[in-house]
N, C-alpha and C positions, 0 to 999 in steps of 0.2 A: 444687771451684769455690767461691769465696768467696760467690757469690750465694746459696748454700744455707745460709750461716751467719748466726746472729744474734749481735750484740755487746751485752753488758751493760756499762754504764759508770756511774760516779758523776758526777752532775750537780751543779755548784756553784750553789746557789739563794739563799743568804743568808749574809751576813757573820756569823760566830758570835760569841756572847758567851761568854767563858771557854771551857770544853770542851764546849759544847753542839753537838757536830758532827752529831748526828742531826737537828738543825734546819737545818743548813747544806747538807746533801747529800741527794740522793735517788737510789736505784738505778733506772736506766731501761735500756731496750734498743732497739736499732735494727738493721735488716738491714745486712750488709756489702755493699758493691758493688765491682766491679773497680777497682783503682787506676788513676788517670789523672794526667797532668801531673806526672810525677816522684814520685807517691805510692808509699809502701811500706807494706805491711800486716805487722805483727809480732804473732805469737802470743806474748803475754806469759807467761813462765814464773815470773818473780819481779818484784814491784813494790817499790820502795824507799820507805820512810817516813822523811822527813827533817824535822827541826824547823824549818828555815828556811822551809819552805812555809807555816808558820803566818802569817808576815808577808804572804805573797802574798794571803791571803784576808781581810786587814784592809782598811780604807779608806785606809791611809797613802799619801800622795802623795810623801813625802820619803824613801822607802826606796831601796835600791839598784836597784830595778826597780819599774815601776808595778804597782798592784794588779790582780789578775785580774778580768776582767769577770764579771758574774753570768750564769747560765743557759748555761754552757758546760761541756763535760766537764772534770773536774778534771785538772790537769796533774801529771805525776810522772815520775820516772825508772824505767826498767825494763830488764830483760834478757829476750830471747826469740829466737824463730826467725822468719825471714822466710818468709811463706807465699805472698806475691804481691808483685810489684814492677813499676813502670813506670819505674824508675830503672836505667839500664844498669850502675851501680856496685854494685848489690845484686841477688842472685838467691835463688830459693827454697832454703831450707836454711841460709842464712848465720846464724850466731849473732851478735847485735847488741845494742848498748846505746844508749839514747837517751831524750830527753824526749818521752814520749807521753802517754797518758791512763791514769787509774785505770780500767782496762777489761780485758776478756778479750783484746781485740785493739786495738793502737794503730795508728791511721792517721796517718802522718807524711810529711813531706818531709825528706830527709836534711839539707839545710843548716839548716833552721829548728829541727830537733830535735837536732842534734849527733849524728846517727846514725853509729855506727862499728862495723866488724867487730871481733870479739873472738877472742882466742887460745883455740882449742878444746883445747889441750893442758893447760890449767890443770885440776887435779884436782877443783876445786869451783867451778862456774860462779858461785856466789853471791859469790865473792871479787871478781868484776867489779863488784859493788856495794859491796864491802868494801874490803880493803886495796889492790886494784888499780884502784879507781874514784875518783870525786870525793872520797869519804871519805878514801881513802889520800892523794890529792893534797893535800887540806886539811891533814891531820896532818903530812905531810912539809914542805910549804911553810911552814906556820906556825912549825915548830920550826927549820928550817934556813935559811929565807930571811928571813921577817919577824922571827922571834925571834933569829936568828943565834946559836943555842945552840952552846956549845963544851964539849969534854970537861972534866969537873971542876966545871962550873957547877951551880947549884941551879935546877931547873926545876919549876914548879908548873903543873898542868893542872886546870881546873875541869870538872865533868861528866865525870870520868875514866872513869865506867862507861858512857858513851855511845860511839857508834862513832868519831867524830872524836877524842874524848878518848883512847880506847884506842890509836889509832894514834899520836897525839902522844906518849903515855907511852912506847911501845915505841921510837919513833924516837929520843927523847931518851936512853932507856936505852942503846940501841945506839951512841949517840955517846959514851957514857961519862959522862953527866950523873948527878947525884943527883936522882932524880925523886920528886915528891910529887904526890898527886892528891886532890881533894875529890870525894866521892860521897855519896849519900844512903842510909844504912842499913848495918848491920853485915855483911849478906851480900855486898853489892857491894864493900865495903872488903876483906873477907876474900878475895874472888875476885881483886881487883886485886893484893893482896900475894902471894897464892899463885901466880897465873899469870904475872904480869909483874914481880914483884920490886920493886915501888915501895913507898913509904910512903904509906898511905892515911889520909885524915882524913874522919871522918863528920860532915858539916855539920849533920846532924839531931840528933846527941846530944853533940857536942863544941863547945867554944868555938874557932872556927876561928882567930880572931886570936891567941889565946893559943898555939895549936899552931904557927902560922906564926912567932911570935916566938922559938920555940926553934930555928929553922933557922939554924945558924951561918953568918954572913956575909950573910944575907938572900937574897932570891929574885932571881936574875939574869934569868930569863925566866918570864913568866906567859902561858900559853896559855889565853885566856878563851873559854869557850863560853856563859857564863851572864849576865854583867852583874849588875844588881841589887845587893842589900846586900853580897854577898860581896866586891865590889871594894873596899869600905871596910875590910875585914879585910886585904886584900892591900897596898894602897898604903903603909901605915906600915911594912910588913915587906919592901918591895923593897930590893934593894941599890942603892947609888949607881950611876947610869948603867944601871940595869936596863931591860929591854925588855918591853913588854906587847903581845902579838899578839892582837887581838880577832877571833875566828872566828865567834862567835855571841852572841846576847843572849836566850837562851831565857826568862829571867826576865821579859822585858818584851814578848814578841811579842803577848801578848793583854792587856797592861796599860799602866802608865805608863812612860815612858822612864826609864832609869837616871839618877839624880841624885847623883853621888858627893859625900859630905860631906868626903872627904879629898883633894879635887882639888889642894890646896896641895902635896901630896907630889910631884906631877909636877915642880914647880919645886925644892922642897927637895932632892930626890934626883936631879934632872936626868934624869928618865925619858923614854924614847921610847915613845909610845903610838900604835899603828898598826893600823887595820883592814885585813883582806884578804878577798878574795872570789874563789872558784875560777874563774869565767869570765875574770877578769883575767889568769890565767896558764894558760888552756886551751891556748895555743900550746905550752906546755911539757909537755903531757900525755904524749907519747911518752917523753920523758926521765924524767919522774917515774915512769911506769908501769914502765919498765925497772929503775930503781933500787929500787922497791918490790918488784918481782918477784924480784930478786936476794936480798933479805932474806927474802921469803916462802919461796922455794924452799930457802933455807939453814936454815929453821926458826927464824928470828929475828924473825918478824913474823906475827901471826895475828889472827883476828877471830872471836869467837863470834857466833852469830846467834840472834835472837829471832824465830821464824817462826810466823806465823799462817796457817792454811789457809783458802783460799777468798775470793773477791772479796766475798762477802756480809759477811765479818767485817773489812772494811777499816777501818771507823771504830773498832772495838775496838782494833785494832792501832795506829791513829794516836793514840788517846788515851793509850796507854802512854808516848809520847814526852814528854808534859807532866805525867804523874803519877808518873814515876820507876818505872814498871812494867817497864822493859826493861833488859837487860844486853847491851851490844854493839849490833850492827846490827839494826834492826827491818825485817823483810820480810814481805810477803804472798806465799804460794805459790799459783800458779794451776794450770797444767797440769803 
């Protein structure tokens, strides 16, 4: 019975400065109660750590969604097992994914959380937060729909060592594109070249603009997860009529907005610059998942995981997203 269970959760209490997340969250606990009015209780097995949530905890009112209120459980995506339900569409034992809380147990309503049943035949349930989840959707949509990449084109991906970047690199490679990726550090770059067969550029030790200038024919598609100064190295090296698909702006989530100095290149090279956001194409989720699953099962698409054990260590794992301490998808493992 859930009445005998205590739920630990991270409470959002202050908008952080920089990476001072220990001042922004506090670990608290509360007793669970029987679900009512369509509620579902999910025992979280894995919680997803995503850089985009950094903007949710700022005070920005001009983002793609309003900032989170203070003094509430922190919101996040997770995969787990239903242990109690008052929703007839979900029953005990279902494997599900949805936006719940940074907690041992998420208490959600299906419609508001996007709760969905998952395919139990997948050999690694973590991939429901990796290549078969929003991360996979983002990588595929940005390359194929927003970027409209075609075989033989030059594709550049920033933050290629992160989860969305890795998917984007592999999708572009599988399309027959020439793929380049920026990442921070020799180890990440070596991993990307060995595992995914792309050309990696270490933005920490190399002159990115000089490296990009060596790409014959210029960059046809830029999948951007970063924003910041890197965009000024990219603009002059885009091909005429190139496409820039903006997935994220990790360089500015806790700082100043990107102010490109080479904005003129959009006109000079007749570029298309377009942002995209996964909820906008959530209605295509089933189609995207099936296409991603086909590549995953065929061994053409994979995702490494950076897993931290225990809800207590949530903030340590979260900080990795903004300090370059992760390779691939960052998760916290609970039960």
